C-alpha positions as CSV (number, residue, x, y, z in Angstrom):
1,M,-6.6,20.4,-29.6
2,R,-7.5,16.8,-30.4
3,L,-4.0,16.3,-31.9
4,I,-2.4,17.5,-28.6
5,A,-4.6,15.2,-26.5
6,L,-3.8,12.3,-28.8
7,L,0.0,13.0,-28.6
8,I,-0.2,13.1,-24.8
9,L,-2.2,9.8,-24.8
10,V,0.5,8.2,-27.0
11,L,3.2,9.5,-24.7
12,F,1.5,8.0,-21.6
13,V,1.0,4.7,-23.4
14,I,4.7,4.6,-24.4
15,A,5.7,5.5,-20.8
16,G,3.4,2.7,-19.5
17,V,5.0,0.2,-21.8
18,V,8.5,1.2,-20.7
19,V,7.6,1.1,-17.0
20,G,6.0,-2.3,-17.5
21,A,9.0,-3.7,-19.4
22,L,11.4,-2.4,-16.8
23,N,9.4,-3.8,-13.9
24,A,8.8,-7.3,-15.2
25,D,9.9,-9.1,-12.0
26,P,7.1,-11.1,-10.4
27,V,5.8,-9.9,-7.0
28,S,3.6,-11.9,-4.7
29,Y,0.6,-10.2,-3.1
30,D,-1.1,-11.8,-0.1
31,L,-4.7,-10.6,0.1
32,A,-5.6,-12.6,3.3
33,F,-8.1,-14.7,1.2
34,A,-5.9,-15.3,-1.8
35,R,-2.3,-15.1,-2.9
36,V,-1.6,-13.5,-6.3
37,Q,1.6,-13.3,-8.2
38,L,1.8,-10.5,-10.8
39,P,4.6,-8.6,-12.5
40,K,5.4,-5.3,-10.8
41,G,4.1,-3.2,-13.8
42,A,0.8,-5.1,-13.8
43,G,0.3,-4.7,-10.1
44,L,1.0,-0.9,-10.4
45,L,-1.5,-0.7,-13.3
46,L,-4.1,-2.6,-11.4
47,A,-3.7,-0.4,-8.3
48,L,-4.0,2.7,-10.5
49,M,-7.1,1.4,-12.2
50,I,-8.8,0.5,-8.9
51,G,-7.9,3.9,-7.5
52,W,-9.3,5.7,-10.6
53,L,-12.5,3.7,-10.4
54,L,-13.0,4.2,-6.7
55,G,-12.3,8.0,-7.0
56,G,-14.7,8.3,-9.9
57,L,-17.4,6.4,-8.0
58,T,-16.9,8.6,-4.9
59,A,-17.1,11.8,-7.0
60,W,-20.2,10.5,-8.8
61,L,-22.0,9.5,-5.6
62,G,-21.1,12.8,-3.9
63,M,-22.6,14.8,-6.8
64,S,-25.6,12.6,-7.1
65,L,-26.5,12.9,-3.4
66,R,-26.0,16.7,-3.5
67,H,-28.3,17.0,-6.5
68,R,-31.0,14.8,-4.9
69,R,-30.8,16.9,-1.7
70,A,-31.1,20.1,-3.7
71,L,-34.1,18.7,-5.7
72,R,-35.8,17.6,-2.4
73,R,-35.3,21.2,-1.0
74,H,-36.6,22.7,-4.2
75,R,-39.8,20.5,-4.1
76,A,-40.3,21.2,-0.4
77,S,-40.3,24.9,-1.0
78,G,-43.3,24.5,-3.3
79,N,-41.6,25.0,-6.6
80,T,-41.9,22.2,-9.1
81,P,-39.3,22.0,-11.8
82,A,-40.6,22.3,-15.4
83,R,-40.4,19.1,-17.3
84,A,-39.1,19.1,-20.8
């Protein structure tokens, strides 16, 4: 199973290198407070990483708030969780 995951990872790295090499033209981004010029591949990678981080943060916060709410309900009902 680890070998398959490693092979898939290597394939995605190779695909990323190819996409980056084929999209080496510089693109200018105007962010209203700064102007940045990056290669297309780097801009795509940066957008992907920001989306991945924001999605992970949103999922983590959603689960964390849900667990806190459940724990609060559990304590309000008079049951105290056993501590390990």
